[in-house]
C-alpha positions as CSV (number, residue, x, y, z in Angstrom):
1,M,-18.5,-3.1,8.5
2,L,-18.5,-6.9,8.2
3,V,-15.9,-8.8,6.2
4,A,-14.8,-12.4,5.6
5,R,-11.1,-12.5,6.0
6,F,-8.6,-15.3,5.2
7,Y,-5.9,-15.8,7.7
8,A,-4.6,-19.3,7.0
9,P,-5.8,-22.6,5.4
10,G,-9.0,-23.5,7.3
11,D,-9.1,-20.1,9.0
12,V,-11.5,-17.6,7.4
13,R,-13.0,-15.2,10.0
14,I,-16.1,-13.1,9.9
15,E,-15.1,-9.9,11.6
16,D,-15.6,-6.2,11.9
17,A,-13.4,-3.9,10.0
18,P,-13.2,-0.1,9.4
19,E,-15.1,1.1,6.3
20,P,-12.6,2.0,3.6
21,D,-12.3,5.3,1.8
22,A,-11.5,5.8,-1.8
23,G,-8.1,7.2,-2.5
24,P,-6.9,8.9,-5.7
25,G,-7.9,7.0,-8.8
26,E,-10.1,4.6,-6.8
27,V,-13.8,4.0,-6.5
28,K,-15.6,2.9,-3.4
29,I,-18.6,0.5,-3.8
30,R,-21.3,-1.0,-1.7
31,V,-21.2,-4.7,-2.4
32,R,-24.6,-6.0,-3.3
33,N,-23.6,-9.5,-4.4
34,C,-20.4,-11.5,-4.3
35,S,-20.9,-15.0,-5.7
36,T,-18.8,-18.0,-4.6
37,C,-17.0,-20.6,-6.7
38,G,-14.6,-23.6,-6.4
39,T,-11.6,-21.2,-6.1
40,D,-13.0,-19.9,-2.8
41,V,-13.1,-23.5,-1.5
42,K,-9.5,-24.0,-2.6
43,I,-8.4,-20.8,-0.9
44,H,-10.3,-21.7,2.3
45,R,-8.7,-25.2,2.4
46,H,-5.2,-24.6,1.1
47,G,-4.6,-20.9,0.8
48,H,-2.9,-19.5,-2.4
49,H,0.7,-18.4,-3.1
50,H,-0.5,-15.0,-4.3
51,I,-2.5,-14.3,-1.1
52,S,-0.6,-12.7,1.8
53,P,-2.9,-12.9,4.8
54,P,-4.9,-11.5,6.3
55,R,-7.0,-10.8,3.2
56,V,-10.6,-10.2,2.5
57,I,-11.5,-12.8,-0.2
58,G,-14.3,-13.0,-2.8
59,H,-13.9,-12.1,-6.5
60,E,-17.3,-12.4,-8.3
61,I,-18.4,-8.9,-7.4
62,A,-21.3,-6.5,-8.2
63,G,-22.5,-3.5,-6.3
64,E,-23.1,0.3,-6.5
65,V,-20.8,3.2,-6.4
66,V,-20.7,5.1,-3.1
67,A,-17.8,7.5,-3.9
68,A,-15.2,8.3,-6.5
69,G,-11.7,9.2,-5.5
70,E,-9.7,12.2,-6.6
71,G,-9.1,12.2,-10.4
72,V,-11.8,9.7,-11.2
73,E,-14.2,10.7,-13.9
74,G,-17.4,9.1,-15.3
75,W,-18.6,7.4,-12.1
76,A,-21.2,8.8,-9.7
77,E,-22.9,7.7,-6.5
78,G,-25.6,5.1,-7.3
79,D,-24.0,3.7,-10.5
80,R,-24.5,0.0,-10.7
81,V,-21.3,-1.8,-11.4
82,Q,-19.6,-5.2,-11.9
83,V,-15.8,-5.6,-11.1
84,I,-13.4,-7.7,-13.0
85,A,-11.6,-10.4,-11.0
86,A,-8.3,-10.7,-12.9
87,I,-6.4,-7.4,-13.4
88,P,-4.0,-7.3,-16.3
89,C,-1.3,-4.6,-16.3
90,G,-2.3,-3.4,-19.8
91,K,1.3,-2.5,-20.6
92,C,3.3,-5.7,-21.2
93,P,3.9,-7.2,-24.6
94,D,1.1,-9.8,-24.1
95,C,-1.4,-7.2,-23.0
96,Q,-0.4,-5.0,-26.0
97,R,-1.2,-7.9,-28.3
98,G,-4.6,-8.2,-26.8
99,W,-3.7,-11.3,-24.7
100,M,-4.7,-9.9,-21.4
101,T,-5.7,-13.3,-20.0
102,I,-2.1,-14.4,-19.9
103,C,-0.6,-11.1,-18.6
104,P,2.5,-12.2,-16.6
105,N,1.9,-9.2,-14.2
106,Q,-1.7,-10.1,-13.5
107,E,-3.1,-9.3,-10.1
108,S,-6.6,-10.2,-8.7
109,M,-9.4,-9.0,-6.5
110,G,-9.3,-11.0,-3.3
111,Y,-5.7,-11.9,-3.8
112,Q,-3.4,-8.8,-4.0
113,Y,-6.4,-6.5,-3.2
114,E,-9.3,-6.7,-0.7
115,G,-12.1,-8.7,-2.2
116,G,-15.9,-8.7,-2.3
117,F,-16.9,-10.6,0.8
118,A,-17.4,-7.3,2.6
119,E,-20.1,-4.7,2.9
120,Y,-17.9,-2.0,1.2
121,M,-14.8,-2.3,-0.9
122,I,-12.4,-0.3,-2.9
123,V,-12.0,-0.8,-6.7
124,P,-8.3,-0.3,-7.2
125,A,-6.9,2.3,-9.7
126,K,-5.4,-0.6,-11.7
127,V,-8.9,-1.9,-12.4
128,L,-10.0,1.5,-13.7
129,A,-6.8,1.8,-15.8
130,V,-7.8,-1.3,-17.8
131,D,-11.5,-0.3,-18.1
132,G,-12.4,-3.1,-15.6
133,L,-15.3,-1.4,-13.8
134,N,-18.4,-2.2,-15.9
135,R,-21.8,-0.7,-15.9
136,I,-24.5,-3.2,-15.2
137,P,-27.1,-3.1,-18.1
138,E,-30.6,-2.1,-17.4
139,G,-32.7,-5.1,-16.3
140,V,-29.8,-7.1,-15.0
141,G,-29.8,-7.7,-11.2
142,F,-26.8,-7.4,-9.0
143,D,-27.0,-11.2,-8.4
144,E,-26.9,-11.9,-12.2
145,A,-24.1,-9.4,-12.7
146,S,-22.0,-11.2,-10.2
147,V,-22.1,-14.3,-12.4
148,A,-20.7,-12.3,-15.3
149,E,-17.1,-13.0,-14.2
150,P,-17.3,-16.8,-14.5
151,L,-19.3,-16.5,-17.7
152,A,-16.5,-14.3,-19.0
153,C,-14.1,-17.1,-18.3
154,A,-16.3,-19.5,-20.2
155,L,-16.5,-17.0,-23.1
156,N,-12.7,-16.8,-23.3
157,A,-12.4,-20.5,-23.5
158,Q,-15.1,-21.0,-26.1
159,E,-13.9,-18.2,-28.3
160,F,-10.4,-19.5,-28.2
161,A,-11.5,-23.1,-29.0
162,G,-13.8,-21.8,-31.7
163,V,-17.2,-23.2,-30.5
164,N,-19.5,-22.3,-33.4
165,K,-22.7,-23.0,-35.2
166,G,-23.3,-26.6,-35.9
167,D,-20.7,-28.0,-33.5
168,T,-21.4,-30.9,-31.2
169,V,-19.9,-30.2,-27.8
170,V,-19.2,-32.2,-24.6
171,V,-18.9,-30.3,-21.3
172,V,-17.3,-32.4,-18.6
173,G,-18.3,-31.2,-15.1
174,A,-21.8,-30.2,-14.1
175,G,-20.9,-27.5,-11.6
176,P,-21.8,-23.8,-12.1
177,I,-19.1,-23.3,-14.7
178,G,-20.2,-26.4,-16.6
179,C,-23.8,-25.1,-16.6
180,L,-22.5,-21.8,-18.0
181,H,-20.6,-23.6,-20.7
182,V,-23.7,-25.6,-21.8
183,R,-25.7,-22.4,-22.1
184,L,-22.9,-20.5,-23.8
185,A,-22.3,-23.2,-26.4
186,R,-26.0,-23.1,-27.3
187,A,-25.9,-19.3,-27.6
188,R,-22.9,-19.7,-29.9
189,G,-24.9,-22.0,-32.2
190,A,-23.8,-25.5,-31.1
191,E,-26.1,-28.1,-32.6
192,K,-25.9,-30.5,-29.6
193,V,-24.4,-30.2,-26.2
194,F,-23.7,-33.2,-23.9
195,L,-23.0,-32.9,-20.2
196,V,-20.8,-35.4,-18.4
197,E,-20.5,-35.7,-14.6
198,L,-19.5,-38.4,-12.1
199,N,-21.9,-37.3,-9.4
200,R,-25.4,-38.4,-10.2
201,G,-27.1,-35.9,-7.9
202,R,-25.1,-33.0,-9.2
203,L,-25.7,-34.1,-12.8
204,D,-29.5,-34.4,-12.3
205,M,-29.7,-31.0,-10.5
206,S,-27.8,-29.2,-13.3
207,A,-29.4,-31.0,-16.2
208,D,-32.8,-30.2,-14.9
209,V,-31.9,-26.5,-15.2
210,V,-29.7,-26.3,-18.4
211,H,-31.3,-29.2,-20.4
212,P,-28.3,-30.7,-22.3
213,D,-29.1,-33.0,-25.2
214,A,-27.7,-35.8,-23.1
215,A,-26.8,-36.1,-19.5
216,I,-24.1,-38.8,-19.0
217,C,-23.2,-40.1,-15.5
218,G,-19.6,-41.2,-15.7
219,A,-20.0,-43.3,-12.6
220,E,-22.7,-45.4,-14.2
221,V,-21.6,-45.7,-17.8
222,D,-18.4,-45.5,-19.8
223,A,-18.6,-41.8,-20.8
224,V,-16.3,-42.2,-23.7
225,E,-18.3,-45.0,-25.2
226,E,-21.6,-43.2,-24.6
227,V,-20.3,-40.1,-26.4
228,K,-19.2,-42.3,-29.3
229,R,-22.6,-44.0,-29.4
230,L,-24.4,-40.7,-29.5
231,T,-22.2,-39.5,-32.4
232,D,-22.3,-42.8,-34.4
233,G,-18.6,-43.4,-33.5
234,R,-17.4,-40.0,-34.9
235,G,-16.8,-38.2,-31.6
236,V,-17.6,-34.5,-30.9
237,D,-16.2,-31.3,-32.4
238,V,-15.3,-29.8,-29.0
239,V,-14.7,-31.2,-25.5
240,I,-14.5,-28.7,-22.6
241,T,-13.1,-30.1,-19.4
242,A,-14.8,-27.9,-16.8
243,A,-13.4,-30.1,-13.9
244,A,-10.1,-30.4,-12.1
245,S,-9.6,-33.9,-13.3
246,G,-6.7,-35.4,-15.2
247,K,-8.9,-38.4,-16.1
248,A,-11.3,-36.0,-17.8
249,Q,-8.5,-34.5,-19.8
250,E,-7.3,-38.0,-20.9
251,D,-10.9,-39.0,-21.8
252,A,-11.4,-35.9,-23.8
253,L,-8.8,-37.2,-26.4
254,Q,-11.0,-40.3,-26.8
255,M,-14.2,-38.3,-27.2
256,V,-13.1,-35.8,-29.7
257,A,-13.6,-36.2,-33.5
258,R,-10.9,-35.9,-36.1
259,R,-9.9,-32.2,-36.4
260,G,-11.6,-31.7,-33.1
261,R,-10.7,-29.2,-30.4
262,I,-10.2,-29.7,-26.7
263,S,-10.3,-27.0,-24.1
264,F,-8.5,-27.7,-20.8
265,F,-10.7,-25.3,-18.9
266,G,-10.2,-26.7,-15.4
267,G,-6.7,-26.6,-14.0
268,L,-5.3,-29.7,-12.2
269,P,-4.3,-30.0,-8.6
270,K,-0.8,-28.7,-7.9
271,D,0.3,-32.0,-6.5
272,K,-0.9,-34.0,-9.6
273,P,-0.6,-31.7,-12.6
274,T,0.4,-34.2,-15.3
275,I,-1.6,-36.6,-17.5
276,T,-0.8,-39.4,-19.9
277,L,-1.6,-38.4,-23.5
278,D,-1.2,-40.3,-26.7
279,S,0.5,-37.7,-28.9
280,N,0.1,-39.9,-31.9
281,V,-3.7,-39.5,-31.6
282,V,-3.2,-35.7,-31.6
283,H,-0.8,-36.0,-34.6
284,Y,-2.7,-38.3,-36.9
285,R,-6.2,-37.1,-36.1
286,E,-5.1,-33.4,-36.2
287,I,-6.5,-32.6,-32.8
288,T,-6.0,-29.1,-31.3
289,I,-5.7,-28.7,-27.5
290,Y,-6.3,-25.2,-26.0
291,G,-5.6,-23.9,-22.5
292,A,-8.0,-21.4,-21.0
293,N,-7.1,-19.0,-18.2
294,G,-9.6,-16.5,-16.8
295,S,-11.0,-13.6,-18.7
296,S,-10.1,-10.1,-19.9
297,P,-12.0,-6.9,-19.1
298,D,-13.6,-7.1,-22.6
299,H,-14.8,-10.6,-21.9
300,N,-16.6,-9.3,-18.7
301,K,-18.3,-6.6,-20.7
302,R,-19.6,-9.0,-23.3
303,A,-20.6,-11.5,-20.6
304,L,-22.9,-8.8,-19.1
305,E,-24.3,-8.2,-22.6
306,L,-25.0,-11.9,-23.0
307,I,-26.9,-11.9,-19.7
308,A,-28.8,-8.7,-20.5
309,S,-29.9,-10.0,-24.0
310,G,-31.2,-13.2,-22.5
311,Q,-28.8,-15.3,-24.7
312,V,-27.2,-16.8,-21.6
313,P,-29.7,-16.7,-18.6
314,V,-28.1,-17.0,-15.2
315,S,-30.7,-16.2,-12.6
316,D,-32.0,-19.7,-12.4
317,L,-28.4,-21.0,-11.8
318,I,-28.3,-19.2,-8.4
319,T,-29.7,-21.8,-6.1
320,H,-28.6,-20.4,-2.8
321,R,-28.5,-16.9,-1.4
322,M,-26.8,-16.2,2.0
323,P,-25.8,-13.2,4.1
324,L,-22.2,-12.3,4.6
325,S,-22.2,-13.8,8.1
326,D,-22.8,-17.2,6.4
327,V,-19.8,-17.2,4.1
328,L,-18.3,-20.3,5.7
329,T,-21.6,-22.1,5.2
330,A,-21.7,-20.9,1.6
331,I,-18.1,-22.2,0.9
332,E,-19.0,-25.6,2.4
333,T,-22.2,-25.7,0.3
334,V,-20.1,-25.2,-2.8
335,A,-17.7,-27.9,-1.7
336,S,-20.6,-30.4,-1.1
337,G,-21.8,-30.1,-4.7
338,T,-25.4,-29.7,-3.5
339,A,-25.8,-26.2,-5.1
340,I,-25.2,-24.8,-8.6
341,K,-24.4,-21.2,-7.7
342,V,-24.2,-19.7,-4.2
343,T,-24.2,-15.9,-3.9
344,I,-23.5,-13.8,-0.9
345,E,-25.6,-10.7,-0.2
346,P,-23.7,-8.5,2.2
């Protein structure tokens, strides 16, 4: 079979590999869609400390069951499935409290286990142990199901930060995750959603699809002042920084209203992980700042339900479809910012 395997930064190879077999407790699937994201770009360029090469990468996975290993019950050939990306242990104190997104023993598809840029792959026993293999609802395509994983991450962030009915929300970053945040905030009842982005081309492309109440190009106007103008000086209830930008995090504090909430959704580069933050603003205006790290198996299930119900449409966010042999082109397309969502169809 064909796979895309990471060997070193800048060295991802499309090559032949033996078709795997499901061992005890495992499920073998035929990958139908594995979508790409900014993490794939980072891995291609810089590697990752949790990846020991060579490793088949790709973690936004949907496909159909080919075979179930010994001891596996409830799955049969032809079942349509979506696979979680982040695998919690399910046993540690954090997991036992329901905080699976911050499991200290977390492993991931495409990191410790072979990922979805392959024609066939094995769903590890650890995924099944935490109920991380999900049935794709009727009417949801494999391509849409592959977007459930990033939507699940957005759901984790918005639930944690309490995005609710009547809120005014700013989403910073008009990439695929920013688009999902805009749509999810609307589904959760936000009254207005503003989208902020530095790149005019990317902003226009995304705004044409998700239709925010205002599309603000940070390269052309002062985004903080524009948000204040749109809210009569009050600021917004929630700011979600869906960009790997320290400036976006600093600006968020200037955009948010009193008693507002900020979600630091996008992590910062490892070589520049600090920001300057006026803690007196947090103190006197009673601001709450939330982190957001990935998603739990339950978030993935509910993301699939949001897609199936039509509350969060995703099919029109998929702007590019490519074969497995074009994975490198797909990764560069993501890096260029000329696509919203790029999916691989092995």
